[in-house]
N, C-alpha and C positions, 0 to 999 in steps of 0.2 A: 504494500500500500504506500502511495506517495501522498503526503499531506502537506500542502504549502498554502500560504496566503494567496488568494486569487490575484492574478496579475503580477505577482512577484516572479520574475524570471530566475530567481535564485542568485547566488554569488557568481559573478562573471569573471573574477580574477583568477580562478583556478585554471591553469593552462592545459591540464590534462582532459578537461571537458571537451567533447567533440565540438568542432566548429559549428555544426548544424544546431547543437543545443545552445551554444553561446549566442548564436544569432537569432534565436527564437524571438519573435516580436513581442514587446511588452505593452504596446499600444496600437490602436487601430491604424494609425498613419504608417506604421512600419510593415504592415501586411503587404506582401507582393502577390498579385494575381487575384482571382475570384472577384473581378470587377462586377460580374452579374449579380453578386450578393452584397458587395460592400461599397459600391458607388453611392454617392449622395442620393437619398430618396429611396434606395432599395430597402425592402422590409428588414433584412438582418442588420443593415447599417443603422437604421432608425432605432431598432431595439437596443443595439450596442450603445448608441449615443444617449438614450434615455435610461439605460440601466434596467430594462424590464427583463427579468429572468423567465425563462420558459424551457420546458423539456424539448429536446431536439435530437435528431439523428443526423450526423454528419457523414455523408456517403460520398466516397471518392477514392481515387487511386492513392497509393502511398506517396508521401511527400508533397501533399497539396495543402497542408496546414490545418488538418482536423484538430490535432491536440492544441495548437496555438489558438485557434478560434474558440475552443472550449474554455481555455484559460481566460481569454478576453471576455467571453460572455459572463463567466463567473465574476471576473474582476469588475465588470461594469455595474454589477449589482451588489458589490461588496460582500460576496459570499465566501464561505469556507469551501475550499476546493479539495476534493479527494479523488485521486486518480488510481484506478485499478485496471488490470488487464485481464480479459476473459481467458487468456492462455493459462494464467497461474491462479486466478482467484476463483472462488466458488460462492455458494449460497451463504456459507458462514460469514465470509468477509462482507457480503452485502448486508446481512443482518446487523453486523457490528456497526457499519456506517449508519444504518437507519437508527440504531439505538443511540449513537453519539449525536445524530442530528436532533433527536428528541430531547437531549439534555441541554441543547443550546437553541431553544425555539426563537430567540430574539434575532438570531443571525441565520440566514438561509444557508443550506448546504447543497453544493453541486457535486453530484457523483458522476465522474467521467469514467466510462467503461470503454476501453479500447478493445478492438476486435470483438465487438458485442455479438457478431454473428456466430461466434464459437460457443456461446451459451445455448443450450438446448431450450426447448419451449418451457419446460418445468422451471429451469433456472431463471428464465426471463420473467416468469410469473412471480418470482420472489419479491421483486421491488415494485410490482404494480400497485399494491395498496398504498404504499408511501408516496408514489408519484400521483396517484388519484387524489389523495388527501392534501397534497401540497407539502407534506413533511419533508420531501426531498425533490430537488430538481435534477432530473436525469438527462445526461448528454452522452449518447453512444456514438462511437466511431466505427465505421465498417467499410471494407472494400467490396463487399458483396451486396447484391440487390436486396434492399430491405424487404421488398414484397415477398421474396422467397425465404429469407432467413430469419425474419422477426415475426413475433406474434401480432395478429391483427389488433389485439387489445393494447399492445404496447404502441403500435403505429398510430392508433386513434388518440393516444395521449401525448404524442410527440410530433413536432413538425419536422419534416425531412428536408434537408438542404443538400443539393448535389454540388460537389466541388469538382472543378475541372483541372486537368493537368496544366501546368504552367507552360506558356509558350516560350520559345528561345529568347525573345527580347526580355521577358520578365525574369528569366533565369540569369541573363547577363546582368540585369540591374541588381539582382540579389548578390551576384558574385562581386560586383563593383563595391557594394556596401561593405562586404566582408573585407575587401582590400583596403578600404578607406577608414575603417573603424579600428583605431589603435587599441581599444580596450577589449571589446568583444570579438573583434576580427582577428587579423593576422599580425597584429603588433605594430611597433613603430616603424619597422623596416619590411614591409610586405614585398613579395616578389614582383618583378617588373613583367607583367603579363599583358601583351598587346590585345587589341580587340579581337583579332582572329583567333587567338588562343582561348579567350573567354567564350567566343561563339562555338568553338570546337568542344569545350567542356559542357556548354549548355546543350548542344545537340546530343552528346553522349549521355547526358542525364535523362533525356527522353521524358521531359515533363515533371520530373521528380526533384523538388527543391533540396531535399535532404541529400539525395545522391549528388546533385550539383555541388553542394558545399563539401561533401566528402571528397569528391574529385579535386576540388580546389585545394583542400587541405593536403592531399597527397602531392599535388603539384608544388605547393609551397615548400613542403619538406624536401622535394627533389631539387628545387631551385635554390633554396637557402635564402637567408635574409637579404633582400634587395637584389636577388639573383634573377636569372632568366631560364627559360626552358628552350632547348633546341627541339627541332621537329621529331627526332628520335625519342627524346624523353617524353614529349607530349603524347606520342603514340603509345608509349609504355604505360602512361597514366590511364589512358582511356581504353586500352586493349582489354577485351573480354567483358566490357560493360554490357550486361544483359538488357534486352528490350523489356518494356513493360508487358507482362503477360501473366495470366493466371490459368493454369491448366484446369479446365472444368468450371471456371468462373465466368464473369460477365465479359471480360475482354476476349476470352477464348470463344465464347458463343457469338459475340458480336462480329469477330473476324471471320468465323465460319459462315455466318449469315451473309456477310458482305461478299465472300467468295461465291456462295450459292446464287445470290442475286445478280452478281456480275455475269455468271454463266447464263442464267435465265434471261438477262437483258442483252445477250449476244455481244458482250464487250470482252474480247479475248485479252486485251491489254490489261484492263482492270482485274480480270480474273487471275492473270499471271502475277500481278502485284500482290493480291491478297494471298495467293498460294505461297509466294515468296515470304510474305510476312509471317505466315503460320510456320513455315519450315524454319525460318530464321529464329523464331521465338522458341523453337524446341518442341512444337506440337508433334504428337505421334503421327508419322506419315501413314501408318496403317488406318488410323481414324480418318484421315483426309481421303485415302483411297476408298474407304467405305462410303463416305459422303459423295464422292464423285460417281460411284455406282448408283447411289440413290438419285442423283441429279439426272443421270441417263434415263431412268425410268419415269421420274416425276415430271421432268420438264421437256423431254424430247420424245420418249416413248416410240410409237410407231411412225412418227414423222421421219425418223432416220434410225432404224433398228441397229445400224452399225455402231451407234454410240454406246450401247450396252456392251457389245462385244469388246470394243476398244477400252472401255472403262475396266472391265474385268481383266483384260490382257495387261493393262498398265499396273493394276494391283499385283498381278502375278509376276510381272517383271520386277517390281519393287521387292517382292518377297525373295526373288532369286538374287538380285544384285545388291539390295540394301542401299544405304546412303553413302555418297551422294549420287552415284550413277543411276539408281532407280528413280530418283526424283525427276529426271528428265522425262521418263515415261508418264509420270503423273502430270507434268506440264503439257506433254503432247495430248493427253486425254482431255485436260481442261480446255485447251485451245480448240480441239475438235468439237467438244460439247458446246462451247460458246458460239462457234460458227455454224453449227448444225441448225436445221429447221426445228422449230419448237412446237411442242404439243403437250398439253396437260390433260388430254382427253382420257388417257388411261387412269391418271390420278383421280380425276373427277368421277369416272365411271366406277372405280373401285370403292370410293367413298359412298356413292349412292347405293351400290349393291349391299355393302355392309350395313348401311342404315336400314334398308328394307329387311335384312335378315334379323337385325336387333329388334326391330319394332313389329315384325310380322308373325312371330311365332314359328313353330316347327311344322311346316306344311309337309304332307306326305309326298314321297316320290311317286309319280303316276306309275301304274303297273307296267305300262308299255316301255318305260325307261329303266325299270329295275333289272338288276343282274339276274340271270337264270342259269346258275351253274349246276343245278341238280334237278332230278325228275320232280321232286316235291315242289321246288320253286316254280317249275314250269306248270305243274298242275294247279298252282295257285294263281296262275295268269301272269307271272312275271315274264316280261318281254313279249307278251302277246300283242299282235298288231303293230309291233315296232317296224318302222320303215327304214331299211338300211340305205343310207344316203348314196353309197357308191353304186347301188343298183338302180337309182333313179336317173332320169334324164338330166344331163349336165352335172351329175353328182350332187343334186340338191333336192331334198324332199319338200317340195313346195307345199305350204299350208300347214306343215307340222308345227306342233306347239311343245316346247321343251321346258316351260315353267311348270310349277305345280298347278294342278287343275283349278285351284281356288284363286290363282292370280292371273290377271290379264297380262299379256306380254308387256314387258318393260323395255325402255330404251335407255340404257346407261351410257353406252359408248357412242360418242358423237365426234367423229374424226374432224379435225380442223382442215382448213384449206391451205395446208403447207406440207411440203415434202411428200413422202410416200403416202401419207394419209389422204392426199387428194385422190389417189387411185383406190385406196381402201374405201373411201366414202362413195365413190362411183359404184363399186361392186356391191356394197351394202344396199345402196339405193335400188339397184337392179333386183337383188334378192328380196328386199322388202316389198317391192312392187309385185313380184311374182307371188309372194305369200298373200298379198291383198287380193289379187285376182282369183287365186285358188279358193280362198275363204269366202269370197263373194258367191262362188258357184256352189259352195257346200249347202246342203239343206239345213234350214234353221229349226 
């Protein structure tokens, strides 16, 4: 548990404290980024200015200022600030904070719970009564979508604020502050880092302020007081810096969604970009291959049946060659799928058929369509009067009905006017017209 006076950044003269912690903003004017929340007139800015405490969920990627904003919110209301992490804390610690808050009713208590999505639903319920009664102001920080990871009861009691990654210009501003602050920053003799070096560090930080300051601190150690970095040393500083990614989280699903939509939208270049992003971030290529196969059926289908074959072949090539050679086959499949004629007719037809089955009950298979492997089955009428299509003119039993007798014929599959489905639609139209004519001649 970390208990500090709200708004107090702590002692800043300890040189062993990480630069990112020393540079934590202690007032609103020092916050970099999040203009959509903190510009004049924005709701959160107005609440901070007037010191109105309220429970909140701060949702955003790492290094976007969630902890700093929580401290500022508490400080604006003169509250006691208690910081816990859901990684190490449990219900017992939460109850201790609630009990301590009850002992000091004259001063509000803000409970800041980092990584709140790691609490299960029962643990989240532990502080709901205190939040409901106002005995505790709760501020949670999460990198995961609150709609999936938090209780609805908790969400109804807390306002959700979405924090955005910092852009490169904002990160450069933050780095310049650290270079120019002799107390909290890099001392009286900071390294001499030109604009191009700061921009390189900001780009490598990938929207994460903490990572940017950590990179700057590493660069300062390499350069020495008042020193400089040569290009080789700069490359060593930023080498191996990972991209923002969360396997199985929002960033992962958003990037997979972007890849799928680029393929569906027939943009091979954007599709290659998102594929490269996923591979660069360390996404399991087998998962990507599986999604490519899904795209071939969902968005192309019979408009170009070659797409499914190529998608399966690309997956098999990757399994045989591995990375990086096999990634080229995935790229080939993605480009083909993006350029192919598109049809979601199979996807829609399958959905309609499943809906009918779910809602229609278990209709009996007509006797003429049942299997007749034994004499008993045949004596019960199985297969009787079945018309063998290959023996009919044109290989088509005109007028035959293959649905359960209780159901009128349905039309699920509606080919689109693209690719091979143009020909499929023409053939189906011929067969359906033949069925119509035969049935019109049948006695009623």
